[in-house]
N, C-alpha and C positions, 0 to 999 in steps of 0.2 A: 586523941589518936595520932600517933607519929606517922608522917607520910613516908613513902619509900625513899624519897630524896633525902629527907632529914636523917633517916636511919642509916642510909649509905654514907652520908657525910660523917656521921658519928663513928661508924665502923672504920672509915678511912683515917680519921683523926686518931683513933685508938690503935691503929696499926693492925687491925684484925684481918685485913685483906692484903695479901702480898702485892707488891707493885706490879709484878708480871701478870697478875690475874685481875687487875683493876678494871681494864677495858671490858673484859668479859663480864665482870660483875655488874658494871654499869649498864651494859646492854641487856643482860638477863633480867635486871630489876626494872627495866623500862625507863630508867632515869634519863638515859641517852636514847633518843628515838632511833629505831632501826630503819631499814630500807623501806619496808611496807608502810611505816608511819609517815615517812617523808613523801612517799608516793601518794598516799591519800591526801596529805596536806596540799601538795602541789596540784592535784586534781581539783580540789575545792577552790584553791586560789585562782587557777586559770579559768575555771568555770565562771566564777564571779566577775573577774576582770573581763573575760570575753563577753559576757552578757552586758556589762556596763559599756563596753566599747561598741557593741552593736547598737545600743540605744543612742549613744553619742554620735555614731556615724550617720544615722538617719537624720538627725538634726543638722549636722554640719553639711551633709550632702544637699539638703534643701536650701540652706543658707548660701552655699557656694554657687549653686545653680539657680538662684532665685529668678533671674531674668530669662533663663532659658527653659524653664518648666512652667507650664500653664497651671492655673489655680486648681483645676480638677485633678491634674496629675499629682500635685503636691498633697492634696487631701487624700487621694487614693493611695499614695505611697505610705503615708503615715497610718492610715486605717488598715491597710493590708498587713503592715508590720504589727500593729496592735492585735489584729485577729490571729496572726500566726503565734504571737506570744501567749494569748489566752488559750489557743488550741494546745500549745505546748504545755501549759499548766495543767490542762485537763488530761492530756495524753500521758504525761510523765508521772502521774500518780498523786498529785496534789500535796503529798507530804514529803516528797524528796526535795533535796536542795535545788536540783535543776528545775523542778516545777515552781518552786518559790521564787527563784531568780527570774523565771519567765514572767511571773506575775509582777515582779518589781520592774522589769523592762516595760511591761504594759502600762504600769503606773507612770513611768518616766515619759513614755510616748504620749500619754494623755495630756501631759503638760505641753509637749511639743504641738499637739493638735490644737490646744486652746490658744497658744501663742500664734500659731499659723492663722487661726480664725481671726484673731484680733488684728494681725498685720494685714491680712487680705482685705477685710471689710472695714477697717479703721473704726472700731466700735467706740473709741474715745473713753474706754473704761480706765480707771486708775490702776496703777501698777499693783497695788495690794489686792485688787479684786482677782487678778490672774492667779495668784498663789492661794487665795482663799477658796475660789471655785475649784481649783486644782485639788486642794485638800478635801473639799466636799465631794468631789467626783470620785476620788479613789477610796473614800472611807469604807464603802462596802467591801472592797478588796482587802483592806487592812484587817477587817473583822474576819473575813473568810480565809485569808491567807495564813494567819497565825504565824507570821514571820517577823522576828525582832527587827531586822534591818528595814523592812517596809514600814513598820511602826515608827521607827526613829526618823525615817524620811518624812512621814506624815507630820511628826512633831516639828521637824525643821521647816516644813511648809507653813505650819501655824505660826511659828516664830517669825518667819519672813512677812507673812501677811499682817500680823499685828504690829510689828515694828514699822513697816511701811505705812500702815494706816495711821498710827499715832504720829509719825513723822510728817504726814501730809495734813493732819488735822490738829485742832486745838480743842481739848475737852477738859473736863474737871480733873482729869488725871494730872494735868500740869500744875494744878493748885497744890497738890501734895508733894510733887517732886520737881526739882529744877529742870528747865528745858534742856540744859546741857547734858544731863545724865538720865533723862527720862527714859530713853530707849534702853539703856543698860538696866534700869529698874524693871522694865517690861521683860527683858530676857531673863533676869534673875527670878522674878515671880513666876513666870510661865514654866521655866525649866525646873524650878524647885517643886512646883505643883506636879509636874510630870514625873519627877523622880519619886515623890511620895506615893503617887498613885501606882507607879510601876512597881515599887517595892511591895506595896500592899497586895497587888494582884499577882505578883510573882509567886506568892505562897500557894495559890490555887491553880495557876495556869503554868504548866511546864514550859511552854514555848516562850514565856516572858522571863523565865529564870535563866537569863544570860548575863553574866557579870560584866562582860565587855560593854553591853548596852547601858546598864545602870552607871557604869563608870564614865561613859561618855556624857550622860546627862549630868552627873556630878561635876565633871570638868566644866561643863557649860555654866551651871549655876555657880560653881565655886569661882570661876574666872570673873563672872559678873560682880559678885559681892565683894571679892577681893579688890577688884578695880575700884568699886565705889568707896570701900574703906580706905584704900590708899589715896584716892583723890581727896577724900575728906581730910586725911591727915596732912596732905601737902598744901591744900588750898581750901580751908574750912569755909571761907566766905562764899565760895562758888558751888557749894553742894548742900545737901540737906543734912540736918542734924540726926536724921534717922540712920544714916549709913553705918556708923560705928556700933550703936546698940543692936541693930539688926544683924550685923556681922558677928557680934559676940554671941547672940542667941543662936544664929545658924551654926556657928562653930561648936557651941555646947551641945546642941541637938545632934549634930553630925558625929561628935565624939561618943555620945551616949549610945546612939543607935549602932554605929559600926564598931564600937568597942565591946558591947555586951549583947546586943540582939542579933544583928547580922554582921558577924565578924568579917572584916575586910581590911587587910593591911594597906591596900592601895588607897582606900578612902582616907585612912588615918594619915598616910604619907601626904596626901593632898592637903589635909587640914594643917599639917606641920608646915608645908610650903606656904600656905596662905598666911599663917602667923609670922613666918620669917619675912615675907614680902612686906606686910603691913608694919611690922616692928622696925624693919630696916628703913622704910620710908619715914617713920617717925624719928628714928635716930639720925637719919640723913638731914632732916629739916633742922634738928636741934644742933647737931655737931658740925655740920658743913655750912652753917649760916655765913661764916666769914671766910669760907674757902680755905681753911687751914689744911696744909698737906698732912699734918699729923692726924687730923680727923679722919682722913681717908684710910690711913693705916689702921687706926683703931676700929673704924667701921668694918674694914675687911676682916680683922681678927674676930670681931663680934659675930659677923655673918658666918665665918668658918666655924666658930664655936657653936652657934645655933644649929648649923647643919650637922655637925658631929654629934651634938646632943640628941638631935632628932633621930639620927641613924641608930644611936645606942638605945634610945627608948623603943624604937620600932623593933629592933632586934630582940630586946627583952620581951616585948609583947608576943612576938612570933614564937619565942621559946615557951612562953607561958601557954599559948594556945596548943602547942605541939605536945606538951606534957600531959 
């Protein structure tokens, strides 16, 4: 099915729309957003930014006035703000954006409350425990809220807690992966698992069917495995032999899924970027070993060619999907 944007571009290229009527045609076809669309977008943007600013302001206010406010006043301030956020979630209808942002604010403030408790009473807990218990505490809200941003925030907390835990500990995990890249492996494995589960559940749950959320997860796992593969190419002795095979398998699975099952041009573009980065690192190690100035020029031309080829390939895929 051809999108309105592609159809309008085709008509413009064919000269079917007069130049003096082009602006009107773009506006009527909703290719160019009108005033009402911009107004709705700005309302949502300012609502989200305002809620995040309110949560941050509570934390900074307590930190700045730490010596001037008693412990009970600190706890009371955070708890009152949390109660107001939860009340806002209930009062605003639970399914509206304002209500979901209120729940996100409550989740953020719960972390402030845990940090405040740890600083006030000096529990001696490890850093990873703060983020783990934070994630555990807000898990019911994640399930109840059905909000993609809150779910991503929960995944970020799990990432932080696991990374900090393995950084402070030594377990069997380090027998499989080198200590220098072990944390990157954790990020890759966790975010890849989260991406797979998210894509699977998105078929049945509408609130998870947000492409921006899956793309953020894909960026996280893609950056991690691309870093590992690049590091393996540049310094093979300092990394594990699993990096390049895992990268190749991940890339193939990424291509098959987002090329045929869940069509997503952004994901394919990310895969192209990963190939360009790893291949450029390999060529750089081979060609620039003697710091030859001509090697830099050849490498630049190769990178330009790979970028152009990727753009041409992606454009053809887009046309195939639109036909």
